[in-house]
N, C-alpha and C positions, 0 to 999 in steps of 0.2 A: 564686316568685324563682329557686328553685331549678332550672326548667325551661329560665328566661333565665340560672344562669349557664354548665351543660351547653348552653345553645343556641350561645353565646357565647367558652365553649372550642372548640367540635368546630369554631365558626367559621374563628378568630385561633386556629388549631391551631400549626403552624409559627411561629407569628409570634413566642404564647408562649412554646415552646418557648424559639426564640430567645433570649429575655429569662430565662427559664430556667439559659441556659447560661453566661449570661453573669453572672446571677448567681452563679452556682459561681463563675467564674477575677476576677469582681471582687473578693475580696479580693489575691489573686496579682497582680492589676493595677497594685493598690492600692498593695502592699506591695515591687513593685518597683520605683517612681520615691520611695522614700521607702530604698531599701535598697538594698545590689548584693545577691540573693540568691539569684546561682550566678558566686561567682570565675573560677572554674576557666573558664567558657565569658565570660563575659564578657571576659575576658585575652586568649583563644582568640576572644575580634570584633575585637581589636583591631592584629588582624597588617595590616598594610599597605604603599604600594610607598613610604616614607623613606628609601630603600636602592637604590631601583631595582623592576622588578618578582620579586613573589615568590607560591607557593603560597599560598593560603586571606587570598591579601591587600585584596579587591576592598572587604566591606564596613566594613573594620577605618578602610581610606579613606573611602568614603563617610560613618561614620562624623564620624572626623578632621574632613574637611570641613566637614560641618554645623556640627559643633563650632566653624572657622576663621570661617565667615561666621554665628552666632547668640551665638559665647559660650554656649554652654547647653552643664554638664556632660556628657565621655561618656558618662558611667552611666546620666544624665536619656534622650538619646538613644539609646541602644542600646535601653534599658528599651520606651518609643514605641513606636520600630521592631518589638521585638518584637508589642507590644500588638494595632499594625496587623494586621499580618499576621494572631497569633493565632482575633482576628474576624473576620477575611475567612475561614480556614479553618473556622472556627466557619460560617457563610454559608453557604457555599462544600456542607462534608457533610452542613446540615438541607436544603438542594435539590436533594444528590440524593438523599438516605432518603425525600424528597416520592410519590415513585412509591407507594411499601411503607410511609407513612405509619398507613396505618388500619389498617394491623397495630399495634395497640397496640405488646403484645410486643418483636414484632422491633423495631420503634422505638426502642420505649427500652432493650433492650437493644445497642442500636449507637451513641445518640447518647451512654450513658454508660458505655457499656464500657473499661477502666481501660487496653484496648489500643493504644486512639486516641483521639480528642479530647482524656478523661483523666488521658493516663499522666503528660506533664509535672507535670499541677495536684498527681499523687499520688504525685511525684515531682519534688522539685524540683531532683536536680541532672537532670532530663531538661528542666525547659525555657532557657531563652535558648542557650538553640543552634542554629547553623548548618540544623541539619536542615528545622527549620519552613518556609523557603520552599522544599526538596523537596519537604516536603506539599504547601505550598500550591501548586505546579506541577501536582500529581498532581493532584489534587481538580479543579483547575481543566480539565484536558487531557481526566480521564475528564467532566468533565460541559461539551465540545466532542462528545465524544464521542456521550456520552447525544443531546446536540439532534440529530448525523446519525443515531443509531441511532432517537431520537420521530423523525424526518419534521421538526423543526422547520430545519433546515438541511444544503443539500443536498450533496453534493462541493466543489463552487467555492471555498462560504463557509470551509469544515470549511480545506482545502490552505493558502487566506491566511490562515488563523487560526494553522495549522502551522507557516508559512514563517518569519509575521511577529510571534506571542509564543512557540509551544510551544519553537523551534531559534533563538531567541534567550535562551527563559529561561532551558534548559538550558546553552546557556554558558555565563551571567552565575552561573548556576548553584554551577559548575564552579569558575568564580573563586571565589568563598567558601568551600566546600569540596569535595573530591575526594568524597563520597559521595554528589552527583549522578549523577558517571561509572557506578554502578555500577545505576544507575536509568532511563539509559538504554532497556537492554532494555523495558524493561515498555511506559516510551513508547516506543519501534518497533513491539511489536507492536498496540499501543491504536491508533496509525496503520493497520497492516497490515489489522486490521480492518474499517478504513474503506473504503482504498480496496482489493483484496481480500479482500474478503468468503471467494473458494472458495478462498486459497492454501490447499493441500495442504503439512508438512513434506516428504513423500516420497517427493512426486510433483519430478520433475523438470524439467516443464513450466511447475512454478507459479513455476520461477524464472523466468521466460523471459518471463513475459507485461508486456504494457504497462502495462497497471496501476500493475508498484512500479516505474519510472521517478520515481512522486510518492515512494516514500521514501529515494531516490537524497540528498536535501539531509539526513539523519541523518550521512553524511559529516564534513559539516561540526562534528556535536558532538563529535568525536576533536580539533577543531583546539589546545582548553586541552591533551592531552594530551601532542601534540608541544611545545609550547611548554612544559609542568613539562619535560621533558625531556630540551628543551633549555638549558631555566635551572634544575640542580639549586639547591636551598637548602643554606647554607654555612653553617655553624656561626659563621661569624665573620658575616658577614648578619646572619645571625636575631639576633646576639647585640644589633649594631646598633641594628638595628628593635627589639627589646624595651627597651632603653635612652634612644631615643628616645619610647618611651611611656610609660616610667618615668619622664622629666622631668614631662611633663601630668598622670598619675597615677601617684603612690607607690607607690597601695598595689596595684595589680599583678603580680598574681602574672607571675610569671617562665617556670616551671616549662611551663605550656601554651607559651606562645609561641617555646620555643624545640624544645621535644618536635617544629614543625616541620621540623622539618634533619634528623629520624633515616631513616637507609636505611630503606628501605622489609622488605630482609633482617631487621635490627635487628628492629624493629618485632612485625614478624611473629614474631620467636623469641623475641622477651623476653614477648609477649602469650601465647604460647602455651603457654609456663611457668610464666606468674607461672596462667592460670587452669583450668588442667589436674592443677596440683598441691592438691595438700590445704588445706584453708583450717588456722587456727591451733589447731582444736579434734581437728587430722587428720582430716579426713569431706571426704568431696568432696559433701557438700549440696547444693551451689552450679550442679553441675553437672545434680544431677537438677529443679532447683529450675524452672534456667533450661529442661530441655526439657518439663515439664510442662505451663509458661508458654508454651511454645510449640509443642505437641501441643494444647493451649486453645484457643489462637487458632486455626490452624488448622482447627483440629475443629470450631467453633465455623460460621467463617464458610463451611464447605464442609454441613455441618447445613442452617443456615439456610437455603439456596440452592440445595442440589440435593434436599435433602429436603422441608420446607414453603414453599419457594416453588418447588417446580419449576416446576410446568403456569401459571408467570406470566412467568414469562420466555425468551425465545429466546435459547442462549449457541455462540456464533459463536466457531469454535477452542478448544473448551475446554482443548488442550492448550499452548495460549501461556501461559496462568496460570504452568505449568511450568518454562516458559524465561522468565520476568521471573522469578519469586523465588529460582533460581539463583542466581546471581548475586550475591545477597546473603549468603549462606553464605558468603563467601570471610569477609568480613567478619567475622565470628567468630574468623576464625585468625590477621586484621589486628590489631584495636582487643579492647579490653575490655572497653566497653560495651555487653553483651550485652542486654543490657535494648530499650537502642534500636535494636538490630539488630532484635528482634523488633518494638516499633514499627512498626519500617519492613515488615516483612512483610507482619503484620498492617492493614497499610495498601496495600500490593500486591494482597496478596487478595481485598479487600474492594470493591476501585477495579477490582478485572477486572471484576465480578460488575455491578457499578454502573456500568457504561456500555452496557450497552445498556437495553434497551427493555422496561417491565412494563404485562404484562393489568392491568386492575381490578382491584384488590384487597380484599375483600369487608371491609368495615368490622368488627373486635373485637376485643373485650382481652386473649384470650388466644391459645394457642394448639390445643387438644387440646379434644375436645366433654365427656368427660370431667374433671367435679369435680376427682375425684382425685387423675389428671393433670396438672390446672392449677395445685394447691395442690401441690404437687411442683416446677414448675420456675418458682411464683414465689417458692416457698422457696430453691433453688439460685441464682435470677437474683440475689434481693436478694441471700445473700449473696459472689455472683461480683459485682456492682456495686457495692457495699460497705466488704467487706471483701474482699477481693484486690489487690495494688498489681503493678507493674513495675519491681524496681528497677531502675534507668539504667546498674548496672556493678558489678562487682566478684567478690570472694564476702563470703560468711555479712551480708549482708542478704537481711532479713526480709520473704514477698513474703503474708503478712497487715498489717493497716492496713488498704489504700485510704481512700476516701472519707471512710471512718470517724474516722478522723483528723484527716481537713483543720473536720471537722464539731465534732469533744471542741476541736481547739487555736483552734477560732474563741469554744466558749462561754466556752473558759478567758481567752483576750485582751476578748471581751467580758465578763464578769459577774468573774470571780474575779483582774484584773487582770495578768498573766503576763505574764514581761519575754520571754516563746520568743526574741522575735523580734530583741528585741536585743543576746541570749546569742549569735544563733547565726550574725548577717547584721551585715555592717555597712552603717551607718550612712549614706544618702548625703553630706547635711549633714552 
């Protein structure tokens, strides 16, 4: 019987992984259809074009039109959109991890990593954010590149996918949230690794290579930025939009909608003054915590792909990872959601490596040959995966708790009849 179970598990390992992750997310998915889990993100998602074109208005326009056509509540529509895209991201990420799944330790470390898929699960303030569409495109584009580097599709098919999927998706995402604009370099360098793998950033001749013609399509990705500049959001206009939304759902928060009209300079200055000042206790603990999380995030990815899996993949243009990530550091000056920016940097870092083809990896459960080192690595890994969380923003947020808090909460709700959900979130019904 045990042999049968082990054989079945091994044969269906990826599918069972998917079921396991969905099971972890199921409570969040379920309660998001009953309660407004993130009121700020929900309100931001409803920004729309009711008063003409406006920055970040596309998603809200879609949600309100679905509401008009079906009669479903805005919060329900919003919830199911995010359930669909969250599930899609899980599928894509597991697909990308498939080549390294035989190294069970690394596979589970990345799959349950609090910097990646589990970021919005461990801090619901990071769930229902428009970032999810940005992550979906990153995963999808990385999957296309992986298919090319694995010789499963040719350059012609990749160019078609680039022109008709990736580029339009970038434009759509930018109209949903301008965060996408900072990820354009990530996509650009993924494409450059496909169309011209011999590109040398220090060689002038590399810039005039005919192979680079394919990347000229990226010029279209700046169109939304031009439109934003030509159509600035006025306080009067966004106030009218907010009032229109309140007519449909009176419990929507007005603040996240109004913030869209904040001038760039004002937003940056306000955020810098807030995040680089002491907290209520007079300490700068938040700066050290976020720096620690950033180092762990980037450092663990580097160790995995440059030390433990070094001989299992051939990395092209390793320096591209820096040019892909650097623009994201500007976000730390613009917005105070530093946990979200670390989440984006984490995705950017790991997907750079997952774009490449991997050699066959020997099936193993551990990292080391010596039991002592394996014991230490397991203890550290379990603590990291279950007891560390990445707060989505701000100051005086703990980095301890993580997935273990979700387990405790689920136990209290099921067995101790906890009213935590009812007390902290607005009931949709």
